[in-house]
N, CA, C and O of each residue as an XYZ file, in Angstrom:
456
protein
N     -11.517     51.439      7.090
C     -11.595     50.749      5.827
C     -12.863     51.211      5.127
O     -13.945     51.242      5.713
N     -12.705     51.560      3.886
C     -13.879     52.054      3.177
C     -14.742     50.899      2.678
O     -14.343     49.737      2.757
N     -15.892     51.217      2.178
C     -16.892     50.238      1.767
C     -16.400     49.377      0.607
O     -16.639     48.170      0.588
N     -15.720     49.984     -0.353
C     -15.243     49.230     -1.509
C     -14.187     48.203     -1.116
O     -14.220     47.081     -1.622
N     -13.270     48.541     -0.250
C     -12.244     47.613      0.236
C     -12.890     46.467      1.003
O     -12.458     45.320      0.889
N     -13.922     46.773      1.783
C     -14.654     45.750      2.533
C     -15.333     44.759      1.579
O     -15.333     43.554      1.828
N     -15.911     45.274      0.488
C     -16.571     44.412     -0.478
C     -15.566     43.496     -1.192
O     -15.861     42.328     -1.447
N     -14.397     44.023     -1.508
C     -13.353     43.222     -2.142
C     -12.890     42.128     -1.190
O     -12.706     40.982     -1.600
N     -12.705     42.473      0.064
C     -12.276     41.508      1.071
C     -13.346     40.415      1.252
O     -13.008     39.236      1.358
N     -14.613     40.795      1.287
C     -15.693     39.819      1.411
C     -15.739     38.891      0.194
O     -15.967     37.689      0.333
N     -15.521     39.455     -0.997
C     -15.520     38.651     -2.215
C     -14.363     37.647     -2.197
O     -14.511     36.500     -2.617
N     -13.221     38.100     -1.706
C     -12.062     37.200     -1.602
C     -12.337     36.071     -0.611
O     -11.998     34.917     -0.872
N     -12.948     36.400      0.519
C     -13.313     35.370      1.506
C     -14.293     34.370      0.902
O     -14.159     33.162      1.097
N     -15.273     34.880      0.171
C     -16.264     34.023     -0.459
C     -15.596     33.065     -1.460
O     -15.919     31.877     -1.492
N     -14.669     33.581     -2.274
C     -13.934     32.744     -3.230
C     -13.102     31.690     -2.502
O     -13.062     30.532     -2.917
N     -12.447     32.087     -1.433
C     -11.624     31.160     -0.663
C     -12.475     30.050     -0.047
O     -12.099     28.879     -0.099
N     -13.603     30.406      0.527
C     -14.508     29.418      1.110
C     -15.027     28.474      0.037
O     -15.128     27.269      0.265
N     -15.357     29.018     -1.139
C     -15.848     28.199     -2.238
C     -14.769     27.215     -2.703
O     -15.059     26.040     -2.926
N     -13.532     27.685     -2.848
C     -12.435     26.806     -3.253
C     -12.168     25.714     -2.227
O     -11.956     24.557     -2.589
N     -12.179     26.074     -0.959
C     -11.963     25.082      0.099
C     -13.086     24.049      0.092
O     -12.832     22.855      0.251
N     -14.324     24.500     -0.091
C     -15.465     23.584     -0.146
C     -15.331     22.619     -1.323
O     -15.571     21.420     -1.175
N     -14.948     23.137     -2.489
C     -14.752     22.275     -3.661
C     -13.622     21.272     -3.435
O     -13.743     20.101     -3.793
N     -12.543     21.732     -2.850
C     -11.409     20.855     -2.573
C     -11.807     19.736     -1.615
O     -11.495     18.571     -1.863
N     -12.481     20.071     -0.542
C     -12.910     19.071      0.438
C     -13.886     18.092     -0.200
O     -13.794     16.888      0.040
N     -14.818     18.589     -1.007
C     -15.781     17.687     -1.646
C     -15.077     16.727     -2.609
O     -15.469     15.564     -2.702
N     -14.054     17.183     -3.323
C     -13.296     16.311     -4.216
C     -12.512     15.265     -3.431
O     -12.455     14.101     -3.829
N     -11.914     15.671     -2.331
C     -11.178     14.725     -1.489
C     -12.123     13.645     -0.972
O     -11.794     12.459     -1.018
N     -13.286     14.041     -0.485
C     -14.265     13.078      0.022
C     -14.739     12.155     -1.099
O     -14.857     10.946     -0.898
N     -15.009     12.712     -2.271
C     -15.467     11.906     -3.405
C     -14.434     10.846     -3.775
O     -14.775      9.671     -3.907
N     -13.171     11.250     -3.944
C     -12.144     10.296     -4.344
C     -11.798      9.319     -3.229
O     -11.451      8.173     -3.511
N     -11.882      9.735     -1.985
C     -11.678      8.810     -0.865
C     -12.732      7.707     -0.917
O     -12.410      6.526     -0.793
N     -13.993      8.100     -1.101
C     -15.066      7.111     -1.209
C     -14.868      6.206     -2.426
O     -15.066      4.994     -2.339
N     -14.482      6.785     -3.542
C     -14.288      6.026     -4.765
C     -13.167      4.999     -4.613
O     -13.305      3.853     -5.041
N     -12.070      5.410     -4.009
C     -10.902      4.538     -3.909
C     -11.018      3.536     -2.764
O     -10.719      2.356     -2.948
N     -11.444      3.980     -1.598
C     -11.373      3.130     -0.416
C     -12.701      2.510      0.015
O     -12.690      1.463      0.663
N     -13.819      3.100     -0.311
C     -15.084      2.613      0.219
C     -15.991      1.961     -0.805
O     -16.895      1.214     -0.430
N     -15.779      2.219     -2.074
C     -16.626      1.640     -3.106
C     -16.170      0.213     -3.368
O     -15.005     -0.011     -3.698
N     -17.077     -0.761     -3.226
C     -16.661     -2.140     -3.506
C     -16.371     -2.308     -4.988
O     -17.084     -1.783     -5.842
N     -15.315     -3.046     -5.271
C     -14.943     -3.297     -6.658
C     -15.257     -4.740     -7.005
O     -15.357     -5.596     -6.126
N     -15.406     -4.994     -8.261
C     -15.652     -6.361     -8.708
C     -14.414     -7.196     -8.425
O     -13.297     -6.739     -8.667
N     -14.589     -8.399     -7.921
C     -13.413     -9.227     -7.627
C     -12.666     -9.595     -8.897
O     -13.266     -9.798     -9.952
N     -11.361     -9.676     -8.780
C     -10.529    -10.093     -9.894
C     -10.449    -11.621     -9.851
O     -10.025    -12.208     -8.856
N     -10.861    -12.237    -10.934
C     -10.872    -13.691    -10.969
C      -9.456    -14.234    -10.892
O      -8.547    -13.724    -11.546
N      -9.279    -15.275    -10.085
C      -7.956    -15.856     -9.891
C      -7.789    -17.114    -10.734
O      -6.803    -17.252    -11.459
N      -8.740    -18.022    -10.643
C      -8.681    -19.267    -11.402
C      -9.423    -19.054    -12.716
O     -10.647    -19.173    -12.780
N      -8.667    -18.740    -13.753
C      -9.287    -18.381    -15.028
C      -9.145    -19.466    -16.082
O      -9.669    -19.315    -17.186
N      -8.461    -20.540    -15.780
C      -8.263    -21.586    -16.772
C      -9.495    -22.479    -16.851
O     -10.080    -22.844    -15.832
N      -9.881    -22.825    -18.080
C     -10.989    -23.758    -18.260
C     -10.460    -25.183    -18.350
O     -11.234    -26.134    -18.454
N      -9.147    -25.324    -18.312
C      -8.532    -26.639    -18.446
C      -8.521    -27.383    -17.113
O      -8.533    -26.775    -16.044
N      -8.497    -28.703    -17.202
C      -8.356    -29.542    -16.015
C      -7.358    -30.636    -16.331
O      -7.006    -30.844    -17.492
N      -6.907    -31.325    -15.326
C      -6.040    -32.487    -15.503
C      -4.774    -32.186    -16.268
O      -4.048    -31.242    -15.956
N      -4.515    -33.013    -17.292
C      -3.287    -32.906    -18.068
C      -3.178    -31.556    -18.770
O      -2.093    -30.979    -18.846
N      -4.301    -31.051    -19.284
C      -4.286    -29.754    -19.963
C      -3.866    -28.635    -19.031
O      -3.122    -27.737    -19.424
N      -4.344    -28.689    -17.795
C      -3.984    -27.673    -16.814
C      -2.506    -27.762    -16.465
O      -1.828    -26.743    -16.333
N      -2.003    -29.007    -16.315
C      -0.582    -29.175    -16.006
C       0.283    -28.664    -17.159
O       1.305    -28.015    -16.934
N      -0.130    -28.959    -18.395
C       0.624    -28.450    -19.544
C       0.629    -26.930    -19.566
O       1.642    -26.304    -19.876
N      -0.513    -26.345    -19.234
C      -0.591    -24.887    -19.183
C       0.360    -24.332    -18.117
O       1.038    -23.331    -18.348
N       0.408    -24.975    -16.967
C       1.315    -24.528    -15.904
C       2.771    -24.673    -16.320
O       3.569    -23.753    -16.140
N       3.112    -25.823    -16.874
C       4.511    -26.101    -17.193
C       5.018    -25.320    -18.398
O       6.188    -24.939    -18.435
N       4.168    -25.079    -19.372
C       4.610    -24.420    -20.605
C       4.242    -22.945    -20.664
O       4.643    -22.246    -21.595
N       3.490    -22.468    -19.692
C       3.054    -21.082    -19.708
C       4.075    -20.146    -19.077
O       5.270    -20.441    -19.039
N       3.594    -19.037    -18.594
C       4.450    -18.031    -17.959
C       5.171    -18.654    -16.766
O       4.558    -19.391    -15.995
N       6.477    -18.365    -16.602
C       7.248    -18.975    -15.519
C       6.675    -18.723    -14.119
O       6.847    -19.550    -13.224
N       6.011    -17.611    -13.930
C       5.451    -17.327    -12.607
C       4.132    -18.043    -12.362
O       3.677    -18.115    -11.221
N       3.514    -18.571    -13.400
C       2.193    -19.189    -13.256
C       2.228    -20.415    -12.349
O       1.357    -20.572    -11.494
N       3.226    -21.289    -12.525
C       3.310    -22.481    -11.689
C       3.557    -22.091    -10.232
O       3.036    -22.727     -9.316
N       4.347    -21.051    -10.028
C       4.593    -20.572     -8.665
C       3.296    -20.043     -8.048
O       3.003    -20.310     -6.883
N       2.539    -19.305     -8.821
C       1.291    -18.726     -8.323
C       0.282    -19.815     -7.967
O      -0.390    -19.727     -6.939
N       0.175    -20.832     -8.805
C      -0.843    -21.870     -8.600
C      -0.423    -22.943     -7.600
O      -1.243    -23.401     -6.804
N       0.839    -23.344     -7.633
C       1.279    -24.455     -6.785
C       2.201    -24.039     -5.651
O       2.410    -24.804     -4.710
N       2.750    -22.844     -5.730
C       3.649    -22.375     -4.670
C       5.060    -22.905     -4.803
O       5.855    -22.776     -3.873
N       5.392    -23.504     -5.948
C       6.749    -23.982     -6.208
C       7.136    -23.608     -7.628
O       6.274    -23.371     -8.474
N       8.433    -23.557     -7.884
C       8.926    -23.268     -9.221
C       9.040    -24.537    -10.042
O       8.758    -25.633     -9.558
N       9.462    -24.377    -11.304
C       9.604    -25.523    -12.200
C      10.608    -26.538    -11.664
O      10.358    -27.742    -11.711
N      11.744    -26.059    -11.154
C      12.779    -26.977    -10.678
C      12.276    -27.834     -9.525
O      12.497    -29.045     -9.510
N      11.604    -27.217     -8.562
C      11.082    -27.961     -7.414
C      10.019    -28.957     -7.871
O       9.980    -30.087     -7.385
N       9.160    -28.546     -8.801
C       8.125    -29.453     -9.304
C       8.764    -30.655     -9.995
O       8.341    -31.791     -9.776
N       9.791    -30.414    -10.838
C      10.481    -31.517    -11.508
C      11.106    -32.471    -10.499
O      11.025    -33.688    -10.662
N      11.730    -31.926     -9.457
C      12.338    -32.776     -8.427
C      11.276    -33.577     -7.682
O      11.490    -34.745     -7.360
N      10.138    -32.957     -7.411
C       9.050    -33.649     -6.743
C       8.548    -34.814     -7.589
O       8.313    -35.903     -7.065
N       8.383    -34.597     -8.881
C       7.944    -35.671     -9.778
C       8.957    -36.807     -9.766
O       8.577    -37.976     -9.706
N      10.246    -36.473     -9.823
C      11.284    -37.517     -9.800
C      11.241    -38.320     -8.503
O      11.385    -39.542     -8.526
N      11.045    -37.644     -7.374
C      10.960    -38.337     -6.080
C       9.732    -39.235     -6.043
O       9.809    -40.369     -5.572
N       8.598    -38.740     -6.534
C       7.379    -39.551     -6.547
C       7.543    -40.789     -7.430
O       7.050    -41.866     -7.097
N       8.237    -40.628     -8.554
C       8.496    -41.765     -9.434
C       9.464    -42.729     -8.764
O       9.240    -43.940     -8.771
N      10.539    -42.200     -8.184
C      11.543    -43.027     -7.525
C      10.946    -43.845     -6.390
O      11.300    -45.010     -6.212
N      10.042    -43.243     -5.620
C       9.448    -43.927     -4.474
C       8.247    -44.790     -4.855
O       7.620    -45.392     -3.984
N       7.921    -44.857     -6.143
C       6.849    -45.713     -6.606
C       5.453    -45.173     -6.345
O       4.478    -45.916     -6.461
N       5.335    -43.900     -5.998
C       4.025    -43.312     -5.741
C       3.305    -43.051     -7.057
O       2.085    -43.191     -7.144
N       4.062    -42.672     -8.077
C       3.503    -42.517     -9.426
C       4.406    -43.270    -10.388
O       5.565    -43.543    -10.076
N       3.877    -43.604    -11.555
C       4.700    -44.247    -12.566
C       4.643    -43.424    -13.840
O       3.703    -42.665    -14.071
N       5.651    -43.588    -14.644
C       5.757    -42.834    -15.882
C       5.217    -43.695    -17.012
O       5.650    -44.832    -17.200
N       4.292    -43.160    -17.743
C       3.765    -43.836    -18.928
C       4.038    -42.940    -20.118
O       3.695    -41.757    -20.098
N       4.640    -43.479    -21.137
C       4.918    -42.670    -22.327
C       3.610    -42.519    -23.103
O       2.924    -43.502    -23.382
N       3.278    -41.281    -23.442
C       2.042    -41.040    -24.179
C       2.188    -39.775    -24.994
O       2.848    -38.833    -24.556
N       1.583    -39.733    -26.178
C       1.644    -38.495    -26.967
C       0.931    -37.369    -26.239
O      -0.108    -37.586    -25.615
N       1.473    -36.200    -26.316
C       0.853    -35.042    -25.666
C       1.033    -35.060    -24.169
O       0.332    -34.344    -23.453
N       1.951    -35.857    -23.682
C       2.150    -35.950    -22.239
C       2.813    -34.689    -21.715
O       3.233    -33.826    -22.485
N       2.899    -34.594    -20.408
C       3.514    -33.428    -19.775
C       4.944    -33.286    -20.279
O       5.736    -34.224    -20.179
N       5.275    -32.125    -20.817
C       6.605    -31.890    -21.360
C       7.305    -30.819    -20.542
O       6.729    -29.783    -20.208
N       8.539    -31.093    -20.237
C       9.353    -30.102    -19.531
C      10.791    -30.324    -19.949
O      11.335    -31.410    -19.750
N      11.412    -29.312    -20.524
C      12.808    -29.360    -20.957
C      13.108    -30.589    -21.810
O      14.057    -31.325    -21.543
N      12.293    -30.801    -22.835
C      12.457    -31.883    -23.810
C      12.331    -33.272    -23.201
O      12.679    -34.249    -23.863
N      11.856    -33.399    -21.987
C      11.609    -34.706    -21.386
C      10.120    -34.964    -21.513
O       9.305    -34.199    -20.997
N       9.761    -36.057    -22.210
C       8.354    -36.378    -22.414
C       7.955    -37.437    -21.410
O       8.423    -38.574    -21.475
N       7.098    -37.067    -20.490
C       6.626    -38.048    -19.531
C       5.224    -37.676    -19.087
O       4.860    -36.501    -19.034
N       4.477    -38.660    -18.781
C       3.125    -38.438    -18.319
C       3.025    -39.089    -16.956
O       3.187    -40.302    -16.822
N       2.762    -38.287    -15.956
C       2.736    -38.776    -14.584
C       1.343    -39.301    -14.294
O       0.357    -38.567    -14.371
N       1.275    -40.599    -13.954
C      -0.015    -41.243    -13.686
C       0.042    -41.834    -12.288
O       0.995    -42.549    -11.977
N      -0.939    -41.566    -11.429
C      -0.944    -42.223    -10.122
C      -0.973    -43.730    -10.310
O      -1.765    -44.238    -11.104
N      -0.113    -44.458     -9.584
C       0.024    -45.898     -9.794
C      -1.227    -46.678     -9.430
O      -1.426    -47.777     -9.948
N      -2.079    -46.149     -8.556
C      -3.282    -46.879     -8.192
C      -4.412    -46.673     -9.202
O      -5.484    -47.257     -9.037
N      -4.203    -45.854    -10.253
C      -5.216    -45.623    -11.279
C      -4.847    -46.259    -12.608
O      -5.501    -45.992    -13.616
N      -3.816    -47.092    -12.635
C      -3.357    -47.679    -13.896
C      -4.050    -48.997    -14.140
O      -3.798    -49.649    -15.153
């Protein structure tokens, strides 16, 4: 092999090593960025509302919101309220701005706080 062919081969090896080094460094960089860099926590409880306002937000907001916050859907929550009323655990008081669900206006109040 002559000297010029050897130099071309060495240059090709050098380019290949440089490309492999760059590739490995990028893989390491993105691995650290994705898996090892701590990220800011995503806030879960973002509502500033409490009490009746929070319940209205759950009942009238996105359908998945009540499931996310309470672990039950609208139908199960409505049935639970009816059972609590039926068993005398809570009583229904008619009030403006009360909890609304499917055109039924009712405000659920614990019976021991009336």
